[in-house]
Structures are given as C-alpha cells and as structure tokens.
C-alpha positions, 0 to 999 in steps of 0.5 A, spaced: 509 507 470 511 504 476 506 498 479 507 498 487 505 492 491 505 491 498 503 485 502 502 485 509 500 480 514 497 483 520 495 480 527 488 478 528 487 484 533 490 489 528 486 488 522 480 492 524 485 498 526 489 497 519 482 498 516 480 504 519 487 507 518 486 505 510 479 508 510 481 514 513 487 516 508 486 512 502 483 518 498 489 522 500 494 517 498 490 516 491 490 523 490 497 524 492 501 527 486 503 521 481 498 516 484 494 514 478 490 508 482 490 505 489 487 498 490 486 494 497 486 486 496 485 481 501 488 474 501 483 469 499 485 464 504 487 468 510 483 474 512 489 477 516 493 478 509 492 484 505 495 487 499 496 494 496 496 495 489 498 502 487 500 505 480 505 511 480 506 515 474 514 514 475 519 512 480 520 519 482 513 520 484 513 514 488 519 516 492 516 523 493 510 519 496 515 514 500 518 521 503 512 524 505 509 526 511 503 522 509 507 516 508 510 517 515 504 518 519 500 512 515 506 507 515 509 509 522 502 506 525 501 501 520 507 497 521 506 496 529 500 492 527 504 487 523 505 479 525 510 478 520 515 482 515 512 485 509 513 484 502 514 490 497 516 490 490 515 495 484 514 493 477 513 496 470 509 493 465 512 489 460 507 486 456 499 486 456 496 480 453 489 481 449 
C-alpha cells in the first residue's frame, strides 16, 4: 500500500473554489482504480491550508491516477489557487503500534 499526502496552501479567495472542485470530484477520485481511501484535512491553525490523505493499493495505481485525465483536469485548476508551493510525498506503512 502507498499512502499519499499532499499539503496545499491556498489564497483566501481560492479556498471556496478549491472546496467546490474537491466536492465535485471526490467520488471519482475515491472510486479511481487502486484508491482505497480518500480524506481531506484542514489545518488546525490556518484555514487556508488543506491536506489530502489517500491510500493506494500500489505505486502503479497511484501513477496511473497521476497520468489520468481526471488528475489533469482537477490539478490543472486547483494549482492556480495556491499561495505557495505544495508539499507532496508518498509513504508506506512501516509499523503499526497497538
């Protein structure tokens, strides 16, 4: 499993547009082959900062999404709303503590 985290800083004016875009496409992203979880988080201290957390069955599923028309359409619009560079990284589960 690949865990993908993308932290995005939006302009104040861009927040509502981003939320509209996310709500419009969230089901298609969640239902994309290989995506097993999708979550949108909002920064506790800064209401213009959001993070997506998604789980993918494997790296090839994530790459297929990143090369898809869906990703191009969503990302192409969303990236125009940023106030600073995004931070994106992929993780694999190392240890689960009970």
